[in-house]
N, C-alpha and C positions, 0 to 999 in steps of 0.2 A: 869871621874873616876868611878862614880857610875854606868854609863851605861856599861863600860867595865867589872866591877865586876859582873854585872848581866849576861853578856854574858859568862863569864868564868865559872859561876856557872851552866850553862846548861849542861846536860849530853852529852857526845860525842857519836855519832852513830858509832857502830862497823862497820868497813869495811867488805864487803862481801868477803869471802875467794876466792882466785883464783882457777880455775879448775886445778887439778893436771894433768900432762901430761898423755895422752892416747897414748901408744906407738905402739900398734899392737894387732894382734890376739894372745891370749894365748892358747886357746884350743877350739876344737869343741867336743861335747859329743853327741853320737848317741846310740840308743837302737837297739838291735838285738834279734832274736829269738833263735840263737844257737851260743854260745860263741866260740865253737871249729871251726865252719865254719868262724866266723869273724876273728879268729886268723889266719886262713889259708889265708884270704884275706889281712888284714892289716899287718900281720907279714911276711908271706911268699911272697905274690905277691908284695905288696908295699915295703917290705923289712925293716919295722920298728921294732926295738928291743923293748921288753917289759920292763917296770919298775914294780917292785912289788907294787901292789895296797894296800891301807889301807882298802878299802871296799870290801866286798864279791861280787861275781858275776860281777866282773869288770876287764877289761884289759886296761892298759895304754900303748900307743905306743908313743915313743919319736921321734918327727920330727926333732928338733934341740934343742939348749940350752934353748930356751924360748918358744917353741911350742910343743904341744902334741895333740893326739887324744885319747879321753876317750870313751870306749865302755862298755856298760852295757847290761846284758842279761835280759830276761823276757818280751820281746815284745809280746803282745797278738796277735793272728792271726787276730782279728777283728780291730786292731788299725792301722790306716793309718799313723799317725805321727811317725817318727823315730828320728827326731832331739830332743835332750833333752835341750841343751843350746848352746849358743855361748858366749865365754868369751874373754874379752879384758884386756890386761895388763895395769895397771895404776900405777903411782907413789903414795906413801903414801899421805894421806890427802883427800881421796875421800869422807869420811863420812861427815865431816863438810860442804864440798862443796855441796853434795846432799841435806843436810838439808837446806842450804841457798837457794836452788832452789826449795824446797818443793817437791822433787822427792821421792816417797815412795820406801823404800828398806828394805830388810830383815837384821836382825842383823848380823854383820860380824862374820864369822866362820873361824877358822884355818883349812884348808883342804889340807892334804898332797897329795891327788890325783890331786887336782887342782894346786898344787905347791906353795901355799901361802895362804894369807888371802883373802877370797872371800866375796863379797857383791853382793847380787842378786837383780836385778830390773826387771821390765817388760816393754817392749816397747809397743807402741799403738796397735800392732797386737797381743799382749799377749805372745810374745816370751820371754822366760827367757834369760836375758842377765846378765852375771856375770862380775864383775869388780874385777880383781885379782891383789892384791899387792903381787908380787912374792917374795918368801923367798930366792931364789937363783937359779942359772942356773941348767937346766937339764943336767945330765951326759949322753952323747951320747955313747952308748956301741960300742964295736968293736967285730967282723969285721963289716964294714959299708956296708950294702946291700941296702941302701935307693935309690929308683928311684928319689925321690925329697927330697930336704933338706929344703923346706920352704912351709908353707901354705901362699899363696898369697892373697886369699880372700875366703869368705864363702857367700853363698846365703841364703836369707830369703824371704818368701812370704810377700808381702806388699799389702794391699788393697788400702790405701790412702797415696800416697807419701807426701802430704802436712802435714798430721799428723805425719808420720814417720820423716819428716824433723824437726818438732818442737822438737822431742826427740834427734835424732842423730845429726842434724846440729846445731840447736839453743842451745840445752842443752849440748850435749857432744862435740860439736866443729868439727864434721866431715865436709868434703867439697866434693862437686860433682866434679868428674874428667872425667866422660864419661857417655853418654846415647845412647841407640840404640834399634833396634828391627827388627823383620821380620813380614810382608813384609816391604820393604823400606817405610819410612815415618811414621812408627808406633814406639811407645816407649814401650818396654817390660822390659827393664833392665836399672837401674841407678846405677852407681858405686860411692860409698861414701867412701873417704879415711879417715883414722884416722888422728887426728890433728897433731900428733907428730911422725909419721912414714909413711911407704909406703904401709902397708897392707890395704885392703879395704873390705867393706861390699857391696854386690850386692843386690839391691832391685829387687826382682822377682815379677813383678807387676801382680796382679790378682784383678782388680777393680770390677769385676762383680761376676761370680760364683766362689766359692772356688775350689781349685784344687782337682782332684780326687787322688786316691792312687798313680798311676803311675806318674802323674804330680808332686805330692808332693815330691816323691823320687828324681825327677830330679831337682826341684826348690831348695829344701834344700840340698845344695851340698857343698863339700869341693874342692877348687881349689888349685892344687899343681904346683909350678913353676918348670919347667925343662928346661935345656939349649938346648936340642935337642929332638924334638918330635919323630923322627925316632928311636933314641936310647931308649926312653921310650917304644915305641911300641915293639921293638925287645925284650926288657927285659920282658914286660908283656907276650908276646907270649912264651918266654922261660920258664916262671914260671907257665903257665897254660896249660891245656890239650885241645885237639882239640874239645871236647864236651862242653867246657866252653864258654858261650857267650862272655866273655872278651877276649878270644883267637881270636875271629873273629872281634874285634873292629878295626875300621880304623880311622885315623886322618881326620880332616876337618879344613877348614879355617873359623873362626867365623866372625861375623859381625864386630868385632873390628880388623879384618885382621890379626889375630894371629893364628898360628897353635895350634889346640886343639885335645885332645884325651879323650873320655869319657868311663869310665868303671864303674861297679856297684858292691857294696858289695852284699852278699847273700840275704839281705832283700830289695834290690832295692835302696839304697842310692847312689847317683852319686858322683864319684870322677873324677874331671876334671884335666887333665894335660894341662898346657899352657906354651908356650914359652914366653920369656920376651919382645920380640920386634915384631912389625908388619912384615908381610911377605914381602920380597923383590920381585920386579917384576920378577926377574930371578929365584926365588925360587919355581919351579913347581914340587913338589914331586909327 
């Protein structure tokens, strides 16, 4: 009895909180040099309607009920980086979980432009990653002119995939679903799916020299899901003029054997359209 009493008197260790679900990409934020030109691209070409922003010098484009693209102006001519942040939607409870993992984060802020309460962290490569506890669904305006209704993935430059894995895989719970590269036998890209959804992050591997301005604009990209790449191509061409480089873009089959089409915003940030399924042997467009 005495021994049992001693044991009962010992303090109980608090159980570590469980990681709240990470359900998918919430938004991608990019910076541009001319907001009017960006509106022509994201609003007119891609067909996304705008939501009234809370911040000045900002445009918010609604992709679907849970995803958006945020565009901010003020990009200096000398600045190569155009990505501001990549945001993932999480269920409530992320703050105590981050604290339990000793992950540094900024104080939570209610952010109408982000669509909820945001908690900012930094990944091992210094990219700003926001975790969004969404306040409610985005209202998708009508008429609907969207070429794509979903952000499938986003790309970030990664120097050391092992270090990135310690953050995205071990801490956040992402899992690898594919890797590949060019030429055959090399690994340039690793796809990491969110733990509680099907959106994913694409590691764009640059283990040696950092990417130059052109490479950075292509590596830091937004990938939009489309059911038919030919229809996406025809819509892009109908909404652009002959002198626009995007008017001359052509589809290609990626290393993952899916049809893709790459176009670029006025500051060189790549937007990739991708079909959901690998190309069939008879599908020779």
